[in-house]
N, C-alpha and C positions, 0 to 999 in steps of 0.2 A: 368259436372264433380263435382258427389258433395263433402262435406266435406270428409267425411270419404276414399271416393274416393282417394281424392287427398293426404291423409295421405297417405294411402297406396303404393303410387306412389314411395312414400321417402325411404322405407327400402323395403328389399328382404331377405326373411328366410334362413337362412341355413340349407339346408337340405338333405345333404348328413352326414354320422356320422364321414366321414374322413377329410371332411373340419371343422368340430367341435373342431375333435381332435387337429387335426395338431394346429388350432388357441389357443385353450387351453396349447399346449406343446409349440408354441412358446411364448406365456405368461409368463409361468413359467423359460422359457429358459433366456430371457431376462430382468426376475424381471419387469414386466411391471407395470408403473403405473394406477391407477383404479380408477375412479370418481364414488361414488357411493352418487346419493341422495335421501335423504331421505322424508317421507311422508311429513314435512313439510319443504321441498323445500333445504333445506342446505345440503350443499357438505362435502363429508368425503372423504381424499385421500388413498387410499389401494395399497399396493404391493403385486404382484402374487409371491407365495412360489413354494409350488410343490402341484402336484397331490394324491388325496387318493381315488381310485375307483371312488364314479361320484361327487365327491367334490375337490375343490380346496380351499388349506391351503393360506390366506392372512395375511399379516400383517399390521394392523392399527395402528394410532398414539392415538389412544383412546381407552378406554374399553368402550366408550356410543356406540358402534354399536348395534342398537337394533338386539335381536332374534324372528325368526319366522314371521318377519314384512316383507311384499312385498317393497323392495327398485327397484331403477332402477342404474345398473351399466352400464358405458362405458369405453371403451378401445381402443386403438389405436396398428394396427399390420401395419407397413411400412405406407403407405398411407390411409389404410382403416380403418374405423372406424365402432365398434359394440356396439350393445345395446342389453341388455336382461335384464330382470323383474326374481326376484330369491328372497331369503330369505338366512339368515345366521343361521346356526343350533347349532353352538358351540363355544367355546373361553376358552383358559387356559390366566393365570396370566400374559402371556409372551407377551399379544397382539394380539394372531394367532387366526383369526377367519375361520369356515370353510363354504365355499361359496356354495351353492347347483347349480350343473351343469345341473342338470336333469330336463332343464328348454329350451323352445326355444330362439335362438339365431338369432338376425339380423344383418345386415350389411346396412350403409348408401348408400343408392344407387349414391349419387352424388358423384363423385372423388374430388370436391372441398369441402370439409366437412367443409370451414371454410362460405359457403355460404347455407341460407335455403331461399326457396321458401313459399312465406305466404298465407295461405290457406284461401278462402274464409270466410269470418266472424270474422277472428283471428283480436285481438285487437291488431293492429300494425299500427301507421300513422307517415305521415309526416307534418308536419307543414309548411309552408313554410311562412316566413317573408318578402321576398324579391328578387327578380331576377333582376342580375345589378343594376340600382337605380331604378327600379319598386316595389313600395309596393304592396304585394299580399295579406297576412294576410289569408290564407287558408288551410287546411287541406284536404290530400288524403291519399286514402289507398296504404300500401306499397305492392308491388307485391314479391321483394325480397331483400335481406339482406346480407353483407358480409364486411368481414374487409378494404376493398376497395371501396366499395361505395353501393348503392342502386338504385333500378329504383321504380316506381309508376307512376300509371294511374290518366290521367286528364278525368273527365268525358264528353262527348260530351255538357251538357247541364251545366257545369264549363268555360267558356270562358278563358284561362288565358296564356298569353303570352310567348311562354320559345321558344329558340331557340340554337341551339349547340353552344359551345364555351362560352356562358353565363355564370357569376357567380352566383351561387345561395346559399344564407342563412335560414337557417333552422333548426329546431329540429325533431329529431326522439322521438316518445312516443309508449313506449311498455308497454300497458296497464298502471297500476298504479304504476309499478316498476321502469322502467326505463326511463331517459329523458337524450336525450344528443344535446347541441346545435354544431353546423358545419357548415363550408363553402363547395362550392361543386363546381366542372367543370361538365357543362351538355356535357356529352359525343356524346347522339343522342337523337334524339327526333324523333318519327315515329308517323303519324296518321293512325289510324286505322278505317275502314269502307268506306263504298261505296262512293268517288267521294271525298274523303276526310272528309267526315262528321260524322265520329266516333269521339273516344276516342283518347287520346294522351299518349304514352307510353315513358317515359322520363327516360333517365339511366344515372346516376348522378356518377363521383369519387371525393372520398373527395381529399382537398386539406387542408396542414398545419395539418394536425392532430398528435397529439402525440405517438409517441407508448404506451404511457398508454391511451388514449381515446382508440385508435385501440385495442387492447386488453380487455380494457371493452366490445365494440363492439362486437369481437370474442367470448368473455362470453356470450353474450344475445344470439346469434347464437345459440351456445350450449345449452343453455338453452330452448331456441324455439322446437329445436329437441327431444330433453328430452321430453317438454310438448306435444309435438304431439307424441312420442312414448307411452307415459302414459297412451294416449287414446285407443291405441290397446287392443283389445279383442282377449286374446292370450291362447291356453292350454299348455299341456306339450309340449314337442320335440315328 
């Protein structure tokens, strides 16, 4: 599967007008929170207010929302998470902005929105320092990441002993923007390949992680989702 094909499996287009309209009505009825990512990767928080023709009027806590500049907005409806590339066209002095709805709306395919599968080639690694009392000091590519744990793959040509039930200490490295040290319990260790000669898939669960640290990781998961969505080449609805 190519990198582009992997990205496509994460999102499904909301293709019916009825489902789109239902989503937008629910947003305004519940005054849903909207996260808006700008081109510089900063995040603004908006509140859905009301609908006017093909626009949604939203309330911002700033007058710095750019006009006529493509942004990525994300919002939740129940357990579902939605993504959209759009623009803002107008505003008033009360911090109300008109968000264009005449664009494609996508829904995250995974029901567990706090987990992300890492596409091949994405800069996300785990630097393993120690497994039980054995020093390791090796880096491996992440396979997926969530607020509760992660999984990674050990290539067949990098022999590394790891067993279910052992304690692992390591550091997550996402590009050059995020690092987090942690300890974890190895929940499963599976060897894939002919007669056990292939790679190992390791699944771990974070232990003794503070709520703040977990929130940071969940935020990184959402940042990766937005990053993958930003690479979509999509047109109008």
